[in-house]
N, C-alpha and C positions, 0 to 999 in steps of 0.2 A: 742210445745213449739217455743218461737220467736227467730229465729236465732241469732236476732242482741242483745239479751240479754244473750247470752250464753257465756262461755269460749271457745275460738276457738282454736282448736288441729289441726292448719293447719300448712304448711311449713311456717316459718318466722311470724307467729301470722297471717297471712293475713285474711280478712274477706272471709267467704265463699259465695261469690256474687252469685253462682249457686242456693243457698238455700233461698235468701232473695227475697221477693216480694215487690210491691210497697203497700201492704195492711199492710206489718209490720211496716212501720215506724212511723206512728201517735201513735200505741198504744207502741211502744219501747219508743219514745220520753216522752210520759206521765210519764212511769216507771221510765225513766232515770231523769227526772226532779225532781221527787218527791224522789229519792235516793238523788240528789244533795241536795235539800234544807233540807234535814235530816242531812247531813254531814255538811252542814253548821251551821246548828243551834246548832250541837253539839259543833262545834267550838267557835260559838259565846256564848253560855251557859256555856261554860267550867268554873266550878268554881275556878279553880286552876290559879294562876298569870298568865298574858301572857307572853310566851316566844317565842322564835324562833321556837322551834320544834312545841309546841302545837297550834301555831297560823300560822307563814306563812309558815312554813314546811307543815303543815295538810291542809292549802289552796291548797299548789300545789298539794297535793296527791288526794284532792276531784276531784269527778267530772269524775272518769273514764269511768264509765259506760256512761254518757252522751258524753263524747269524742268519745267513741266507736261507739255510735249511731249516732252522726252527723258527724262522721268521713266518715262513709259508705254512708250516706244520700248524702253530698255533693259532694263526688268522683262521685256516680252514676249521681246525677242531672246535674252536671257540665261536666260529659263525654257524656251522653247518656240521655238528656232532653225529657222528653214527659208532654203530658196535666197534668196526674195524679201526677207527680214530681212538675211541676212548680204550681198546687194548694196547694201541700204540704207547697211549699217554700213559699206562699203568708200567708199560716196559720200558719207557724211555726215563720216567722219573727217578729211578736207583740210579740208572747209568749217567743221567746227567749230574747228579747230585755227587756219585763217586768222581767222575771226570772234574768238576769244579773244586772238590775237596782234595783231589790229588794237587792240584794247581796251587791251593793256599797252603798246601803241606810240604810243596817242595822247599827244602831249605836251602839250596843254593839259590833259588829264585828269590825268595824272601830276604836272603841275605846281600842280594843285589839291590833290591828295593830299599831296605833298610838302610845301607849304605848312600844311596841317593838322599833319602830323607836325613839322614845325620849331618850330609855336606849342605843342605840347602840352602843355608844362608850364604854359602860362596859362589853359588852356581849363576846368581843373577838371574834368576827366572821372571818372566812374565806372570803377571797376576793368574792369568789363565793355566799357566804351567805350574803355578805354586799351587793352584787349587787341585788340579789332576793330580799333583803328587801325594798331597794331604789325602785325598780320597783313595788313591790306590794303598798308601801304606796304612791307613786306617783300615781299609775293608781286608787287606790281609790279616792285620791283628786282630779284627773282629771277627775274622771267620776262623781263628785258633791257631794261625801260623806261628804264634811263639810257644804254642804247647808242646810237650815232649812225652814219649814214652806211653803210659797207659791213658793218660788225659788225652793226647792226642789221637790214638785209637777209638777212643769212647767218642770224642768228638765227631769223628767221621761217621760212626755209627748213628749216633744223634740225627746229624744232617740228613743221613740217608733214609733214616724212619719217617722223618718229619716229611720229607719229599714224598714217600708212599702214602702217607696220612692225609697230606693235603690233596692228592688227587683223588683218593679214595672217599675224601670226604664230599669235593666238588660234584664226583660222580654219583654219588648217593643221593644228593640233593636233586641232579637232573633226572635219575632212574624216578624219583618220587614224583616229579614234575609231569613225567611223561606218563606214568601209569596211572593216575587218576584223572577222572573226568566227570562231570555230572550233566547227564542228558536233561534237556529242556523241552518242554511240551512249547506248543504255541503261546499259550497263555504266558509262560514263562519268559517269551521274548517282549512282551508288552512293556511299553516305557522305555525299550531300549533304542538308542540312535540306529541310524541304518549300517553305520561303521562296524557297530558292536554286533548286530545280528548277522552281517554279512560274516563277521570273523568267526562266529559261532558256528554257523553253518560250514563255512570252510574248513574249521575245524572237526566237526561231525564226519563230514567227507572224508577228510584224511584218515580218520579213525574208524571209517566205514560201520557206523553204528544206525545209519539212517534216519539222521535228524540232527539238530544244532544242539552241541556241547558247550560247556564251559570248562577250560582247561586250566592247570596252574601257571601256563605260559602268562607272563607280566603282561604281555601286549594284550591279552584277552581279560585275565582276572582283574585288573585294574579297573579298567572301564566298567566292567561288569559290576563291579562294588561301588562305582561312582554312580551308575545311572540305573539299576535294577530296581523296583518298587517292591519288589519281592523280599521282604525282611528274612522269611524262612530259608531263602535260595541263597541270600547272602551270606546268612550264617554257616551254612554247609560249605560255601565257597571260602570264607574266611580260615574257618577251623582247619580245613584241608591245606590251605597256604601254610598256616602258622605251624602244622605239625608236620610239615617237610624235614626228614631227617630224624625223626621222632616217632616212627610209627611201627617200631619193634622189627625184626627180622633182620635179614641182609643189609638193609639199606640205612640201618639207625646209626646215627652219627653221635649217639652220647657218649659211648665207650671211646671213641676216635677222639673226641673233645677232651675228654678227660686225660688220655693218653698224651696228646698234644701240649696240653698245658703242663704236664707232668715233666715231659722232655723239654720242652721251652724254659722251666725252671731250670733244669738240671745243665743246660747248654748256658745258660747266664752265669750260673754257679761256677762253671768251670772257666769262665773268662773273668771271675772275679766281682761279678755284681750280685746285689743282694736280691735282686728279682729281674725276670724277664722284663718288666716295666721298664727298671733302670736301665737296662741293656738297650731296649727299642728306642726309648726317647733320648737318649744321649746324643745322638744325630739329629734330633729334631729341635724345632725351634724352642719348645717349652722345657727340653734338658732333662727335668726330673718329675717323677709322678706327684710330687708335693705342687709343683707349679700348674700342673694340670688338674689336679684336685681344687686348688684356690680357684682357677678360672672356672671349673664346671660350679662350684658354689656360688660364684658372682652371677653366674647365668641362671642357675637352677630356680631361685625364689622367684624373681620376674617372669620366667618362662612358664613355670607351672602357674603363676596367678594368671597369665594370658591364656593357659590351655583352660584352666578351669573356667574362664569367662567365656571363652569360644565354647565349652561343652554344654554351659548353661543356654546359650543361645541356641546350639543345636537340639539340645533338649526339648526347649520349647517348640520349636519347629516339629521335631517326634511328636508330641503332645498334640499339636494342633492337627497331625495327620489322623489322630485317635490311636495312636500306639502309647501305651501308658508304661511305665517302669523307668528303668535307668538306660541312659545311653548306653549301648554295647559297642565294642569295638568294630564289628561289621555295620553299623549304624554311620559310624564318624564320616567315611569318603562320601556316602549317599547325601548326607545332610549338608556337609561342607560344599558340595557341588550345587545345591539347590540354593544354599546361601550366597553363593558366588553368582550365581545366575541372577538372583534378586537384588543383591546389593550392589554389583557391580557390570551388570548384563554382559556377561563372557559366558559364551557358551562353547564348549569344545567341541562339540558335534557340528556347529555352524563354521568354526576355525579349522576343524580337520581337513576339509579339501584344498586348502591353501598350503598345506604341508606335505603334501603328497611327494614322494623323493624326486620322482619324474618332473614335477613342476619346478621343484627347487632347483634341480641340475639346469633347466632350461633357462630359468632365471638368472643362474649365475654366468651360463654361456652369454646372455645378453647382455649383462653389466653388473653394476653394484646391486648387492643386496643388504638392505638391513631387516634383521628379524627380530623380534620381542617375543619370546616363549615365556608364556605363563604358565605352563603345566610343566610336571617334572619329565613325563614321557617325550613332550616335545622338545623339552630341553634336553633330553638324551639323544632324539632324533639328529638335533641340529649339531651336538657332539659327532656322531658319525658322519653327518655331511662335512665337517671341517676336515675330515681325513680323507675326503675325495675331492676336494676342491683342486688340487693341482692336477688330478686325474682328468677333469673335465676340460681343462686348458682355456680357461676363459680369460681372455686379455682384460685387464683391471679390475677382475671381478673380486669384490671382498665380502666377506660375511662377519655379522657382528652380531653375537647372540647374548641376550641379556636375560638370563634364566632365573626364575624364582622357583624353588624347589619347595614343593608343599609336603612331601613326605614326612 
């Protein structure tokens, strides 16, 4: 029996990851897609007049099995990718795009949603129901449900192609991150905190190169750029990080980005928008590109002034170290870390042991925890931690993250 298709009698309904293999995903997806298609067909072909319960609420309830399968797959593929899972992502992307395009292009289904929308003022809906109805109707319209003929067919093609390009873009970045590494001699480890040295040695063992390395994994390259006193090594590492997806060859993303932008513009035009920005921002707080630009311009000058002031301070620190010339991008994190230690007595290497995952979970089991995260990596760790709070079953445990992102 495929564990992805079963009811999970597990704590908190968590997926039985230990029972799932990569071979389970493709057949589970096919079965889940068929189940969802049947649910959608039942809603669209319902002979009863459309109302909130038998149309909008029914749509919300449909697709449970598909959500279950995809939830496990994307969790595993995102946290622990491998060639088999990447191949599945490439296979799944166009299938899923076509599946959901067929739903929004289902004229009978949209007619029912549109009928409920047209009668909304007489339905005495709660605020929550009215919100769900609005989002459902808007989602159909923005997906092209009102298009017909060649425009409808072209919209489906565009969405399918964008799904393929998005997956390829992400996998190209991942491939560049995996392939690049820089070997470190022992003198290249000087000045690095123990946790960075340990990570570099572990990465070297994983790559079987007989010594420590720096990779493009964010958890390694970011602290390396923060703590390494070797400016030449920081430059090599930073340039490799900056060049991901732009190295030529099969993993180069520049043509993918160009095609993606063109398709997004065409998609927006099919829906009657002047630009993709107009389409994208319609549902956001800003609403229009002009409003976004106004806000950015309000922030730009003071932000630029502060950045220039910070750069002057960091440049003086660099010159004091005997390094002449201008502050380079690979210098910024290193001298910002030194400045933080000098002005605020904050040492990430000293804080690091307190944020080990096992210690955090243990504290959650013991009672309330209040955490102040001063670094972006610690902030992200805490966000990951929030997702497992329920899993530890801590009675009365609470987490509060006050994060200050310095990127």
